[in-house]
C-alpha positions as CSV (number, residue, x, y, z in Angstrom):
1,M,-239.0,31.0,133.0
2,D,-238.7,27.1,132.2
3,I,-237.4,25.1,135.1
4,G,-237.8,21.6,133.5
5,T,-239.9,19.0,132.4
6,G,-243.6,18.6,133.5
7,S,-243.2,17.7,137.2
8,L,-245.5,18.1,140.3
9,V,-243.3,20.8,141.7
10,E,-243.8,22.5,144.6
11,L,-242.4,25.9,146.0
12,G,-240.9,26.5,149.3
13,A,-238.4,28.7,151.3
14,V,-235.5,26.4,149.7
15,G,-236.6,26.8,146.0
16,A,-238.9,24.5,143.7
17,V,-238.7,20.8,144.9
18,V,-239.3,17.9,142.8
19,R,-240.0,14.4,144.1
20,R,-238.7,11.4,142.4
21,K,-240.2,7.9,142.4
22,D,-237.5,6.6,144.8
23,D,-238.2,9.9,147.3
24,E,-235.0,11.7,146.1
25,I,-235.3,15.1,146.0
26,L,-234.2,17.6,143.2
27,L,-234.0,21.3,144.1
28,V,-234.2,24.5,141.4
29,R,-232.9,27.8,143.3
30,L,-235.2,30.6,142.5
31,G,-233.9,34.0,141.6
32,E,-233.1,36.2,138.3
33,K,-231.4,33.3,136.5
34,I,-232.6,29.9,137.1
35,V,-230.7,26.6,135.9
36,P,-233.7,24.3,134.4
37,L,-233.3,20.8,135.5
38,S,-232.1,18.3,132.9
39,D,-234.0,15.2,133.9
40,D,-236.4,13.8,131.1
41,G,-239.1,13.4,134.0
42,K,-239.5,9.7,133.6
43,L,-238.5,8.8,137.1
44,Y,-240.6,12.1,138.5
45,A,-243.4,11.0,141.5
46,R,-246.6,10.8,140.4
47,G,-248.0,12.0,143.8
48,K,-248.1,15.6,145.1
49,T,-245.4,16.6,147.8
50,L,-246.6,18.9,150.9
51,L,-244.0,21.5,151.8
52,I,-243.9,23.3,155.1
53,D,-241.1,25.9,155.7
54,R,-239.5,26.3,159.0
55,G,-237.5,28.8,159.1
56,K,-234.8,28.5,156.5
57,D,-235.3,24.7,156.2
58,T,-238.2,23.2,154.6
59,M,-240.1,19.9,155.2
60,S,-241.6,17.8,153.0
61,Y,-244.3,15.5,153.3
62,W,-246.4,13.2,150.8
63,I,-248.0,9.7,150.4
64,T,-246.6,6.7,149.1
65,G,-247.3,3.0,149.9
66,G,-250.5,3.9,151.8
67,K,-248.1,5.4,154.5
68,L,-247.4,9.5,155.3
69,R,-243.9,10.3,155.3
70,R,-242.0,13.2,155.5
71,R,-238.0,14.5,154.9
72,L,-236.3,17.6,155.9
73,I,-234.7,19.7,153.0
74,D,-232.0,22.3,154.8
75,A,-231.3,25.6,153.8
76,E,-228.3,24.1,151.7
77,G,-230.4,21.7,149.8
78,K,-229.0,18.6,151.7
79,T,-232.0,16.0,152.6
80,A,-232.4,14.2,156.1
81,P,-233.4,10.4,155.8
82,V,-237.2,9.7,155.3
83,E,-239.5,9.5,157.9
84,T,-242.8,7.4,158.2
85,I,-245.3,9.1,160.4
86,A,-248.7,7.4,160.0
87,E,-249.3,4.0,158.2
88,D,-252.8,4.3,157.2
89,A,-253.1,6.8,154.5
90,E,-254.8,6.5,151.4
91,D,-252.5,6.3,148.1
92,G,-253.6,9.0,145.4
93,T,-254.5,11.6,148.0
94,V,-252.6,14.7,149.2
95,P,-251.7,15.6,152.4
96,H,-251.8,19.3,153.7
97,G,-250.7,21.3,156.8
98,V,-249.2,24.2,158.3
99,R,-246.6,25.1,160.8
100,N,-248.2,25.9,164.2
101,E,-245.6,29.0,165.7
102,G,-245.9,32.6,167.2
103,G,-246.8,33.7,170.4
104,S,-246.7,31.3,173.1
105,A,-247.5,28.7,170.4
106,V,-245.1,25.4,170.7
107,A,-243.8,25.2,167.0
108,Q,-245.0,22.1,165.5
109,D,-246.6,21.0,161.9
110,V,-249.8,20.0,161.7
111,V,-250.7,18.1,158.8
112,A,-254.1,16.4,157.5
113,Y,-254.6,13.5,155.5
114,V,-257.2,11.1,153.7
115,A,-257.0,7.7,155.7
116,R,-258.1,4.3,154.5
117,Q,-261.3,3.1,155.4
118,R,-261.8,2.7,159.0
119,S,-266.0,2.4,158.9
120,Q,-267.9,-0.8,158.1
121,D,-269.3,1.1,155.0
122,G,-265.9,1.6,153.7
123,E,-265.5,5.3,154.0
124,R,-262.4,6.8,153.5
125,H,-261.6,9.5,156.4
126,A,-260.1,12.9,157.1
127,Q,-257.3,12.5,160.0
128,V,-254.6,15.0,161.4
129,W,-251.1,14.3,162.7
130,V,-249.8,16.6,165.1
131,E,-246.1,16.9,165.6
132,G,-245.2,15.2,168.7
133,K,-248.5,14.4,169.5
134,G,-249.8,11.7,167.0
135,V,-252.8,11.2,165.2
136,L,-256.6,12.2,165.4
137,P,-259.5,11.5,163.9
138,L,-261.3,14.3,162.0
139,S,-264.5,13.5,160.1
140,S,-267.1,11.6,162.3
141,E,-268.8,8.0,161.4
142,G,-270.7,7.9,158.5
143,S,-268.9,10.9,156.7
144,G,-266.1,10.4,154.1
145,A,-263.3,12.8,153.0
146,A,-261.6,13.1,149.3
147,S,-259.4,15.9,150.1
148,V,-258.3,18.0,152.9
149,W,-256.9,21.4,153.8
150,V,-255.6,23.1,157.1
151,T,-255.5,27.1,157.6
152,A,-253.8,28.7,160.6
153,T,-256.2,31.6,161.7
154,A,-253.9,32.7,165.1
155,P,-251.1,30.7,166.9
156,G,-252.6,27.7,168.2
157,R,-255.7,28.0,166.6
158,L,-256.3,26.1,162.9
159,V,-259.2,25.5,160.9
160,I,-259.3,22.2,159.1
161,V,-261.5,21.7,156.1
162,W,-262.6,18.7,154.1
163,N,-265.0,17.5,151.0
164,D,-266.3,14.2,150.4
165,A,-266.9,12.8,147.0
166,R,-270.2,10.8,146.8
167,A,-272.3,9.7,143.5
168,A,-275.2,12.2,144.7
169,L,-273.6,15.3,146.3
170,T,-270.3,16.8,147.6
171,P,-270.6,18.1,151.1
172,V,-268.4,20.4,152.7
173,H,-267.0,20.2,156.3
174,A,-264.8,22.1,158.6
175,A,-264.0,21.5,162.1
176,P,-261.5,23.5,164.2
177,L,-258.2,22.6,165.8
178,E,-256.7,24.1,169.0
179,L,-253.4,23.6,170.6
180,D,-252.5,24.6,174.0
181,G,-249.4,25.7,175.5
182,A,-247.8,22.4,175.7
183,G,-248.8,21.6,171.9
184,E,-251.9,19.1,173.0
185,P,-254.3,19.3,170.3
186,R,-258.0,19.3,170.8
187,V,-260.5,19.1,167.8
188,G,-263.8,20.8,168.2
189,P,-267.3,19.7,166.6
190,E,-267.4,19.2,163.0
191,T,-269.8,21.5,160.8
192,M,-271.2,20.8,157.3
193,L,-270.8,23.9,155.4
194,W,-272.5,23.2,152.3
195,M,-273.4,20.5,150.0
196,G,-272.4,20.8,146.3
197,S,-273.5,18.8,143.1
198,P,-271.7,15.5,142.0
199,S,-268.3,15.6,140.3
200,A,-267.1,12.8,137.9
201,S,-263.6,13.7,139.5
202,F,-262.3,14.0,143.0
203,P,-261.7,18.0,143.1
204,S,-259.4,18.9,145.8
205,I,-260.2,21.5,148.4
206,S,-258.5,24.5,149.8
207,A,-259.2,27.6,152.0
208,V,-257.8,31.4,152.1
209,R,-257.8,33.6,155.0
210,T,-259.5,36.7,154.3
211,E,-259.7,40.5,155.6
212,G,-263.4,38.9,157.6
213,G,-262.7,35.4,158.1
214,L,-261.8,32.0,156.2
215,V,-263.6,30.8,152.9
216,T,-263.1,27.3,151.3
217,L,-262.8,27.0,147.8
218,L,-263.9,24.0,145.6
219,P,-264.0,23.5,142.0
220,L,-266.6,21.4,140.3
221,P,-269.7,21.3,138.3
222,R,-272.7,24.2,139.4
223,N,-275.4,21.7,137.5
224,G,-275.6,19.9,134.3
225,L,-274.1,22.4,132.6
226,D,-272.2,24.8,133.9
227,F,-269.1,24.5,135.6
228,G,-267.0,27.0,138.2
229,L,-265.5,27.5,141.4
230,A,-267.4,27.7,144.7
231,A,-266.7,29.9,147.4
232,I,-268.3,28.8,151.0
233,P,-267.4,31.2,153.5
234,V,-266.5,29.2,157.2
235,V,-269.2,29.7,159.8
236,F,-269.2,27.0,162.5
237,G,-272.4,26.0,164.4
238,A,-274.5,27.7,161.5
239,R,-277.2,25.8,159.3
240,P,-275.6,24.6,155.7
241,L,-275.4,27.2,153.0
242,E,-278.3,27.1,150.4
243,D,-275.7,27.6,147.6
244,A,-272.1,28.8,147.3
245,L,-270.8,32.0,145.6
246,W,-269.9,31.2,142.5
247,L,-266.6,32.4,139.9
248,D,-268.0,30.7,136.6
249,Y,-265.7,29.0,134.2
250,P,-266.6,28.9,130.3
251,N,-266.3,25.5,130.4
252,G,-265.6,22.2,132.5
253,L,-262.0,21.8,133.5
254,D,-259.9,18.8,135.1
255,P,-257.9,19.3,136.6
256,A,-258.8,22.6,137.9
257,P,-256.0,23.8,140.2
258,V,-256.6,26.5,142.8
259,L,-255.0,27.6,146.2
260,P,-254.3,30.7,148.1
261,A,-251.4,33.2,147.3
262,R,-251.4,36.0,150.0
263,F,-249.2,37.8,147.8
264,C,-248.1,41.3,149.1
265,D,-250.2,40.9,152.3
266,K,-253.3,40.8,150.1
267,P,-256.0,38.0,150.3
268,L,-255.4,36.5,146.8
269,I,-255.8,33.0,145.3
270,A,-254.1,31.7,141.9
271,L,-256.4,29.4,139.8
272,V,-256.6,27.6,136.2
273,R,-259.4,28.7,133.9
274,P,-260.7,28.3,130.5
275,T,-260.4,31.1,128.2
276,A,-263.4,30.4,126.3
277,R,-266.4,27.4,126.0
278,P,-264.5,25.3,123.3
279,P,-262.5,22.6,124.9
280,S,-259.4,23.4,122.6
281,S,-259.3,26.9,123.9
282,P,-256.0,28.4,125.9
283,K,-256.0,27.7,129.7
284,V,-254.8,30.6,131.8
285,V,-253.1,31.1,135.2
286,E,-254.8,33.9,137.3
287,L,-254.3,35.8,140.6
288,A,-257.5,36.8,141.7
289,S,-258.7,38.6,145.1
290,I,-261.3,37.3,147.1
291,E,-263.6,38.8,149.5
292,S,-264.8,37.2,153.1
293,S,-268.0,37.0,151.4
294,G,-266.5,34.6,148.9
295,R,-266.9,37.3,146.0
296,I,-263.7,36.8,143.6
297,T,-262.2,39.2,141.4
298,V,-259.9,38.4,138.7
299,R,-256.9,41.0,138.9
300,L,-254.1,39.4,137.0
301,E,-253.1,36.8,134.3
302,V,-250.2,34.9,135.0
303,G,-249.3,32.5,132.3
304,R,-251.1,30.3,129.7
305,A,-251.2,27.3,127.8
306,S,-253.0,24.5,126.0
307,R,-253.1,22.4,128.8
308,I,-252.4,23.4,132.3
309,D,-252.0,20.3,135.0
310,H,-250.8,21.5,138.2
311,L,-250.1,24.8,140.2
312,S,-248.2,25.9,143.3
313,S,-247.0,29.2,145.0
314,W,-244.7,30.7,147.5
315,V,-245.3,33.7,149.2
316,S,-241.9,35.1,150.9
317,P,-241.8,37.2,154.4
318,K,-241.5,40.3,152.6
319,G,-244.8,39.3,150.6
320,D,-243.4,38.9,147.0
321,G,-243.1,35.2,145.8
322,W,-243.0,32.8,143.3
323,V,-245.8,31.3,140.8
324,A,-245.4,27.8,139.4
325,W,-247.4,25.7,137.0
326,V,-247.3,22.8,134.2
327,G,-248.3,23.7,130.9
328,D,-248.1,21.4,128.0
329,G,-245.5,19.5,129.4
330,R,-243.2,21.8,130.8
331,T,-242.7,23.5,134.3
332,W,-242.9,27.3,134.5
333,V,-242.3,29.7,137.2
334,R,-242.9,33.5,137.1
335,H,-241.8,35.9,139.9
336,V,-244.5,38.1,141.5
337,R,-243.6,41.2,143.0
338,C,-245.3,43.8,145.2
339,G,-246.2,47.3,143.6
340,K,-245.4,50.8,145.4
């Protein structure tokens, strides 16, 4: 279903959220019938927004003007005032986070982001903001960050992964984050998981929980000729992998969106790939299963267009949900239901 002019839409419990340049929120309710936005898109924000569900409400996070900001969207679609929670964020990067709750855990948002340079050599660094506790550094001195991702593995236990972007290589790092019963955070030792090849763009990292662990995903060139999605299992304290497990793409792709999509309680990912090697070939949105080894198997085509610039998904507590993408200048959404 068409929900409006192409935008960096994000999906949450409140529906499809589009942020404008003035930080106002536009909302499209998702259901059997959808009323598209009538806005022409000229005032839409060019930076991505993170949504974290908090029961029936949703908290939105984004970076603008060098600041990490947030704004609550309640179940009725009303918005609270904008809050600034960090003032050292790198413009053009995207925060990522989750809600820590369940068991004896204190309910609090945990958001990782790329901070402006703080080292003498000008490296950008990964940092994490913990609600009620402030900001902690993640990446060590001498290792930078281009994108970040947070995954909760259990109440009070999270894993943060990030990739650097260097002229000669693309290192991938991970660190555990533990929150005690009072919500106090402790960052564990950093591990380099893998050293990928360089990329002309700034690929966005993500991670997905599998049946046996956690796998990091990064789309980038495999060598001078081939491109694909690198899957790297997260193993703390181990030597870096010699090579990732790859899902090959017929051609390079920029952007190459990929993100977890755990529909129907299955470890799935949503991704965009070219259908063939010619640059003019259509691009498809696909759902794929992933194993703890990193092996990916494409299962289902969700949509296609000549160009796809953005991807988002949301999974309901029942396991069904939605996938949204921007294809050929329009924003599309499709309902994903669980089979018997």
